[in-house]
C-alpha positions as CSV (number, residue, x, y, z in Angstrom):
1,M,-0.2,0.2,-0.1
2,A,1.3,3.5,-1.2
3,R,2.2,5.9,1.6
4,K,0.4,9.2,1.6
5,P,2.8,12.2,1.0
6,K,3.7,14.1,4.3
7,R,2.2,17.4,4.2
8,K,4.9,20.3,3.9
9,R,5.2,22.2,7.4
10,I,4.9,25.4,7.2
11,K,7.6,27.5,9.3
12,S,5.6,29.9,12.0
13,N,8.3,32.3,11.6
14,R,8.0,33.0,8.0
15,K,7.3,36.3,6.8
16,P,4.5,37.3,4.4
17,R,5.5,38.0,0.8
18,I,5.8,41.8,0.4
19,V,4.2,42.9,-2.6
20,R,6.3,45.8,-4.3
21,D,4.7,49.3,-4.4
22,K,4.6,50.8,-7.8
23,S,2.9,53.7,-7.2
24,W,6.0,55.8,-6.9
25,K,6.3,55.7,-11.1
26,T,2.9,57.4,-11.3
27,D,3.8,60.0,-8.8
28,I,6.9,60.5,-10.7
29,L,5.4,60.9,-14.0
30,R,2.4,62.9,-12.8
31,G,4.8,65.3,-11.0
32,D,3.0,64.9,-7.9
33,A,6.2,63.8,-6.1
34,D,7.5,67.2,-4.8
35,D,10.1,65.3,-2.6
36,W,12.1,62.6,-3.6
37,E,12.7,61.4,-0.2
38,E,9.0,60.9,0.1
39,I,9.1,58.0,-2.7
40,S,12.8,56.8,-2.0
41,P,12.0,54.3,0.3
42,Q,9.8,52.6,-2.4
43,L,12.3,52.4,-5.0
44,Q,13.6,48.5,-5.4
45,R,16.7,47.6,-7.5
46,V,16.7,44.2,-9.1
47,V,20.7,43.6,-8.5
48,P,23.0,42.1,-6.5
49,R,23.3,43.5,-2.9
50,G,27.1,44.3,-3.8
51,R,26.5,45.8,-7.2
52,E,24.0,48.1,-5.2
53,E,25.9,49.5,-2.7
54,D,28.5,50.0,-5.6
55,R,26.0,52.1,-7.3
56,V,24.9,54.0,-4.5
57,K,28.4,55.2,-3.6
58,L,28.9,56.3,-7.2
59,W,25.6,58.3,-7.5
60,T,26.3,59.9,-4.1
61,K,29.5,60.8,-5.0
62,V,28.7,62.2,-8.1
63,D,26.0,64.2,-6.6
64,Q,27.8,65.7,-4.1
65,E,30.6,66.9,-6.5
66,L,28.2,68.2,-9.1
67,Q,25.9,70.2,-6.5
68,R,28.3,73.1,-6.3
69,D,27.6,76.2,-8.6
70,P,30.6,76.4,-11.0
71,E,29.7,80.2,-11.4
72,T,29.7,81.0,-7.7
73,D,31.5,78.6,-5.8
74,T,35.1,77.8,-6.9
75,S,36.2,77.6,-3.1
76,P,38.2,73.8,-2.1
77,A,37.4,72.1,0.5
78,S,37.7,73.4,4.5
79,E,40.5,71.2,5.0
80,T,42.8,72.2,1.8
81,E,41.9,75.8,1.8
82,Q,44.5,77.9,0.5
83,D,45.6,78.9,3.8
84,A,45.8,75.7,5.2
85,I,48.4,74.4,2.3
86,P,51.1,72.8,4.0
87,E,54.4,74.3,3.9
88,G,56.4,73.0,0.7
89,W,53.2,71.9,-1.1
90,Q,51.7,73.7,-4.2
91,R,48.5,73.8,-5.8
92,G,48.3,73.3,-9.4
93,I,46.4,71.8,-12.6
94,V,46.7,68.3,-14.1
95,T,47.2,69.0,-17.7
96,R,48.0,65.3,-18.8
97,V,48.0,61.7,-17.7
98,S,50.2,59.0,-19.0
99,T,49.9,55.5,-17.3
100,S,50.9,56.3,-13.5
101,L,52.3,59.6,-13.9
102,Y,50.9,63.4,-14.5
103,D,52.0,66.4,-15.6
104,V,51.1,69.3,-13.0
105,D,50.9,73.0,-14.3
106,L,52.2,74.8,-11.2
107,G,52.5,78.2,-12.8
108,Q,56.0,78.6,-13.2
109,Q,56.9,75.2,-13.9
110,T,55.4,71.7,-14.9
111,A,56.2,69.2,-12.4
112,L,55.9,65.3,-13.5
113,C,54.4,63.8,-10.3
114,A,52.8,60.2,-9.3
115,V,50.1,60.1,-6.8
116,R,49.9,59.3,-3.1
117,G,49.1,55.5,-2.5
118,S,46.9,56.7,0.1
119,L,44.6,58.3,-2.5
120,S,42.1,55.8,-3.6
121,A,39.8,55.7,-6.6
122,A,37.5,52.9,-4.7
123,E,36.2,55.5,-2.5
124,T,35.4,58.4,-5.6
125,G,33.2,55.8,-7.5
126,Y,35.6,56.4,-10.3
127,T,37.9,54.0,-11.8
128,N,40.8,56.9,-12.1
129,V,42.0,58.5,-8.9
130,V,43.3,61.8,-10.8
131,A,42.0,63.0,-14.3
132,V,43.0,66.1,-16.8
133,G,41.6,69.3,-15.2
134,D,41.8,68.6,-11.7
135,E,42.9,71.0,-9.0
136,V,45.6,69.5,-6.7
137,L,48.3,69.9,-4.0
138,V,51.6,68.4,-4.6
139,S,54.7,68.2,-3.0
140,L,58.0,68.4,-4.9
141,D,61.5,66.6,-4.0
142,P,64.8,68.3,-4.7
143,S,65.2,67.3,-8.4
144,G,61.6,69.1,-9.6
145,D,59.7,65.9,-9.3
146,G,56.4,65.5,-7.0
147,V,53.6,63.7,-5.5
148,I,50.3,64.3,-5.8
149,E,49.0,64.6,-2.1
150,R,45.3,65.7,-2.3
151,I,42.7,66.6,-5.0
152,Y,40.2,69.5,-4.7
153,P,36.7,68.8,-4.8
154,R,35.4,68.8,-8.7
155,R,33.3,71.3,-9.8
156,T,32.1,69.4,-13.3
157,V,32.8,66.3,-14.5
158,L,32.5,64.8,-18.2
159,A,32.6,61.1,-17.9
160,R,31.8,57.6,-19.4
161,P,30.9,54.1,-17.7
162,D,33.9,52.1,-17.7
163,V,34.8,49.4,-20.0
164,I,35.2,46.5,-17.5
165,H,32.9,47.9,-14.4
166,P,29.9,49.8,-16.3
167,D,28.8,50.3,-12.6
168,W,31.7,52.5,-12.5
169,S,32.6,55.8,-14.0
170,Q,35.9,56.7,-15.9
171,I,36.7,60.6,-15.7
172,I,37.4,62.1,-19.4
173,V,38.2,65.7,-18.2
174,A,37.0,67.6,-14.8
175,N,36.7,71.4,-14.0
176,V,35.7,72.6,-17.4
177,D,33.2,75.2,-18.2
178,Q,31.9,74.4,-21.1
179,T,31.8,71.1,-23.8
180,L,32.4,71.9,-27.4
181,I,30.8,68.9,-29.3
182,V,32.7,69.2,-32.4
183,S,30.7,67.2,-35.5
184,S,31.4,67.5,-39.2
185,W,29.3,67.7,-42.1
186,E,31.1,65.2,-44.3
187,E,34.1,62.8,-43.7
188,P,32.8,61.4,-41.5
189,A,29.2,62.3,-42.0
190,L,27.5,64.4,-39.4
191,W,25.8,61.6,-36.6
192,L,23.1,63.2,-34.9
193,E,22.7,60.5,-32.1
194,L,26.2,60.8,-30.8
195,L,25.6,64.9,-30.8
196,D,22.7,64.3,-28.5
197,R,24.5,61.8,-26.4
198,Y,27.3,64.7,-25.9
199,L,24.6,67.4,-24.7
200,I,23.1,64.9,-22.4
201,A,26.6,64.0,-20.6
202,A,27.1,68.5,-20.8
203,A,23.8,68.6,-19.0
204,T,24.2,65.8,-16.0
205,G,27.9,67.0,-15.7
206,Q,26.8,70.6,-15.6
207,M,29.1,72.0,-18.0
208,T,27.5,74.7,-21.0
209,P,27.3,72.9,-24.2
210,L,28.1,74.3,-27.6
211,I,27.9,72.8,-30.7
212,C,30.5,72.7,-33.4
213,L,29.5,71.6,-37.1
214,N,32.8,71.5,-38.9
215,K,34.1,71.1,-42.5
216,I,31.1,73.2,-43.9
217,D,33.6,73.8,-46.8
218,L,32.6,70.6,-48.1
219,A,28.7,71.1,-48.0
220,L,27.5,71.5,-51.3
221,D,24.3,73.3,-50.1
222,L,25.3,75.6,-47.2
223,Q,21.9,76.5,-46.8
224,H,21.0,72.8,-46.2
225,C,23.7,72.4,-43.7
226,M,22.4,75.4,-41.3
227,E,18.8,74.4,-41.8
228,E,19.6,71.0,-40.7
229,M,21.2,72.6,-37.3
230,A,18.7,75.2,-37.1
231,L,16.7,72.5,-34.8
232,Y,19.2,72.7,-32.3
233,E,19.1,76.5,-32.2
234,E,15.5,76.9,-31.7
235,L,16.2,74.9,-28.7
236,G,18.6,77.2,-27.4
237,Y,21.6,75.7,-27.8
238,T,24.8,77.7,-29.8
239,V,25.6,76.8,-32.9
240,L,29.0,77.5,-34.4
241,F,29.8,76.6,-38.1
242,T,33.6,76.6,-39.1
243,S,36.2,75.4,-41.5
244,A,39.6,74.7,-40.5
245,E,40.3,74.4,-43.9
246,T,39.0,78.0,-45.0
247,G,39.2,79.7,-41.9
248,Q,35.4,80.6,-41.8
249,G,34.1,80.7,-38.2
250,I,37.3,80.4,-36.2
251,D,37.4,84.0,-34.8
252,E,33.9,83.5,-33.5
253,L,35.1,80.0,-32.1
254,R,38.3,81.9,-30.8
255,A,35.8,84.5,-28.8
256,H,33.8,81.5,-27.1
257,L,37.2,79.8,-26.1
258,V,38.9,82.8,-24.4
259,G,38.9,83.1,-20.9
260,K,37.0,79.7,-20.5
261,R,38.3,76.1,-19.8
262,T,36.9,74.2,-22.6
263,V,36.6,70.4,-23.9
264,L,36.6,69.5,-27.3
265,A,34.6,66.1,-27.9
266,G,33.3,64.2,-31.0
267,M,34.2,61.2,-32.8
268,S,37.6,60.9,-34.4
269,G,38.2,62.8,-37.9
270,V,35.6,65.7,-37.0
271,G,38.6,68.0,-36.6
272,K,38.9,68.7,-33.1
273,S,42.4,69.2,-33.5
274,S,42.4,71.1,-36.7
275,L,40.1,73.9,-35.2
276,L,42.6,74.3,-32.0
277,L,45.6,74.7,-34.4
278,A,43.6,77.4,-36.3
279,V,42.8,79.1,-33.4
280,Q,46.3,78.8,-32.3
281,P,48.8,77.5,-34.4
282,D,51.6,76.6,-31.8
283,L,49.7,74.4,-30.0
284,E,51.1,70.8,-30.0
285,L,48.5,68.8,-31.7
286,R,48.8,65.9,-34.4
287,V,46.0,65.7,-37.5
288,A,45.5,63.1,-39.7
289,E,43.4,62.8,-43.0
290,V,40.2,60.6,-42.7
291,S,40.6,56.9,-43.8
292,A,39.6,56.8,-47.4
293,Y,38.4,52.9,-46.7
294,S,35.9,53.4,-43.6
295,G,35.4,57.1,-44.0
296,E,36.1,57.6,-40.3
297,G,38.7,59.5,-38.5
298,R,42.0,57.9,-37.2
299,H,42.8,58.4,-33.9
300,T,45.7,61.0,-33.5
301,T,45.3,62.2,-30.2
302,T,45.6,59.5,-28.1
303,Q,45.8,61.3,-24.6
304,V,43.5,63.8,-22.9
305,S,45.6,67.2,-22.7
306,L,44.8,70.5,-20.9
307,L,46.2,73.4,-23.0
308,K,46.7,76.8,-22.0
309,L,45.3,79.6,-24.5
310,D,47.6,82.6,-25.5
311,E,44.8,84.9,-24.8
312,G,43.5,83.6,-21.8
313,G,41.5,80.1,-20.8
314,Y,42.6,76.0,-21.3
315,V,41.4,73.8,-24.0
316,V,41.4,69.9,-23.8
317,D,41.5,67.7,-26.5
318,T,40.4,64.2,-26.2
319,P,40.5,61.0,-28.2
320,G,37.7,60.4,-30.4
321,I,34.7,58.6,-28.9
322,R,32.3,56.4,-31.5
323,E,30.2,56.0,-28.6
324,L,29.3,57.4,-25.4
325,G,27.4,55.5,-22.8
326,L,25.6,57.9,-20.3
327,I,26.1,57.6,-16.5
328,T,23.4,58.2,-13.7
329,V,20.8,58.7,-16.6
330,H,17.8,55.8,-16.9
331,R,15.0,55.5,-18.9
332,H,12.3,57.0,-17.0
333,E,14.4,60.4,-16.7
334,L,15.7,60.8,-20.5
335,V,12.7,62.7,-21.3
336,L,14.2,65.5,-19.2
337,Y,17.2,66.2,-21.8
338,F,14.6,66.3,-24.6
339,P,12.9,69.3,-24.0
340,E,10.3,69.1,-26.9
341,I,9.6,65.6,-25.8
342,E,9.0,66.1,-21.8
343,D,6.5,69.4,-23.3
344,R,4.0,66.4,-24.9
345,V,4.3,64.1,-21.9
346,G,1.2,65.3,-20.0
347,G,-0.7,64.3,-23.2
348,C,-0.2,60.7,-23.1
349,R,-3.1,58.3,-22.6
350,F,-0.9,56.4,-20.0
351,N,0.9,57.9,-17.3
352,D,3.9,55.6,-17.4
353,C,4.4,55.7,-21.3
354,S,7.7,55.3,-22.5
355,H,6.9,57.0,-25.6
356,T,8.5,54.7,-27.9
357,H,5.5,52.2,-28.9
358,E,2.3,52.9,-26.5
359,P,-0.7,53.5,-28.0
360,G,-2.4,57.0,-27.4
361,C,1.3,58.6,-26.9
362,A,1.2,62.3,-27.6
363,V,4.9,62.2,-28.2
364,I,4.5,59.9,-31.5
365,Q,1.8,61.8,-32.3
366,A,3.8,64.8,-32.5
367,V,6.4,63.0,-34.5
368,E,4.1,62.1,-37.2
369,E,2.6,65.6,-37.5
370,G,6.2,66.9,-37.8
371,E,6.3,68.9,-34.7
372,I,9.0,67.1,-33.4
373,A,11.9,66.1,-36.0
374,W,12.2,62.6,-36.4
375,T,15.9,62.7,-36.1
376,R,15.8,63.9,-32.4
377,Y,12.8,61.3,-31.8
378,A,15.3,58.4,-33.3
379,S,17.7,59.6,-31.0
380,Y,15.5,59.6,-28.0
381,Q,14.6,55.8,-29.1
382,S,18.0,54.6,-29.6
383,I,19.3,56.1,-26.4
384,Y,16.1,54.8,-24.3
385,E,17.0,51.1,-25.3
386,S,20.5,51.5,-24.5
387,L,19.6,52.8,-20.8
388,P,19.2,50.9,-17.6
389,E,15.7,50.5,-16.6
390,Y,17.2,50.6,-12.8
391,Y,13.6,50.7,-11.5
392,T,11.5,47.7,-11.4
393,E,8.5,47.5,-13.5
């Protein structure tokens, strides 16, 4: 005779299953949640505990560094104020990074410095402890070489996700005032999605974006070229039209660079180094032709370098980047960086509309009616798919 199966005993101390509260999502999209702290306890992550803690540390650090107003608050941390600099130490700016050595501009001289071992990148959320543009304190030895002892809080940051640790970020440059986003009309062809990604990166890093369309001498129809960029001017962005070959627009570009710290960003071959040489011919930069095989630029700038302009200010030349991942931006936040899309969110049928496929979406309707440029909407869709969801559905 077969035995009856034993009934499974339920432990008396087992806790009831907690049902996730999804109301926070509606509150965000409706704009009903005025205080982030009111809804933050409801947010739940679907990541391992260790990764969760790493991201929280990263976001906290980025928020702390970027909450200061770069226009009004340029003071260092209290423990590193100018009058508290230890004897024998000097304040400087990191101008170049090479493996584990750093060029630091001290005003009267440039010192080659290592980094004090007690400075740890793990505590900052970044994979590089020191970046070009950092304001630092260094101690010098009799030979003139030095050690970076302290790093001042960063006012602004241009960063991208680290290749190996995507939950961490790599600083491209720190403490710049504006980002000059350089694209070319041809050779290589204008890539609007990358331009839109840089606009978002500038906004999250609290830098003023400038758009520069270079190589306009290659445009068969200059009026078409300007009409293509009129969309960005209507959104409030400054757009410069230049040609390093003919010199067109160089004087206007120079006027925007003087007295500022500016990072040039864009893919290889758009002419970033050529533009800087047109602004100031004696800068130590290399240039190369666009590959005839691929139609893309060759990497001639291999290091991030901070260069001083004779008329005042600094420029930062960066290696070309074909892909720019975004940090601290998630899908539900993307509309904040597309103002023409954000303006229509309230007209969508669903409060949690992603504006990518839902019926009754006011954004999709605006695109179909020509009120939102399809190029911008295509960028939104592509970027949306590449971003982490972060919050549970």
